[in-house]
N, C-alpha and C positions, 0 to 999 in steps of 0.2 A: 496443430502443431502444440500438443500439452505442454504446460511447465509446471514445475515441481515447485513449491513456494518453501526459501528458507526464510528465516526471522532473524535478524540480530537481537542481542541481549536488551537493545533501547526502544526495538518494538513491541517486545515480551512486555517492557515495563508501562508503553503506553498504553496496551491493551488492558492490564490491569487494573490501571486506570477508570476504565469505562464503566458505564452500568451493561447490564445484562441484557439489554433489550437491544441497544447499540453491537453489542460484540457479536450476536446474533445474528445481526443485521450485515454486519461487514466480514464476519465469518463467510457466508452464503454469497455474498457478492465476487468475497474474492475466489472463492472456488467456482463461481461462473467467468470471471475475468482470467484465471489460468489457461483456461481452455481457448483462448486467444487472446494474450495479452495487449499488443499493441493495435489491437482494433481500438479498444478503450481509452487506453493510454493516450496523452500528453506529453510531449517532450517538454521538458523544462528548462528554461532559457540561460538561470543561473544552476550549475550544474554542482553546485560546493555541497547541497544538501542532497541528491540524487538525480537520477538521468530522467525521469519517467513518472509520473503520477496517474494514480485514479482517482475519479471523484465518486463518493458515496454518501449522497445527502449533502451534509455540512461538513463532510472528512474525505480527509486527503490519508492516499495511499502511497509514501513515496517509495521508489523502489529503481534497482538496479537490474541489467540482464545481464547473467555471466552465464553463458552454454544455452544449456533447457532448464536452467533455473531463474527464477524471480527473486532477488533478494530482498523482502521488504526490511527498509531502516527506518520508517519512520512513521507513525499514525497519528492522526491528530486532527484538532478541531479547522476549520478552514482559515479562522482567526488567529491561530495561533501558531500553526503550522510552522509557516516562512519566518519566523521571528529568530 
């Protein structure tokens, strides 16, 4: 099942702060992961930030699933995303 990505305002803000190479890498991987979202996802223990996350290198993409949509809530470096 293919999902559609929806980005929150905070996710757009996170993306704007990244360098060009990282943005391209994240975009490519997110498009790949949307084809089978839960295959690459890990369920978060503390769901206050979101339900699931993808690992893309040193970056994490935190998201929720709503019907056929992946709602991307936050994108950040692994050191800072869970704070």
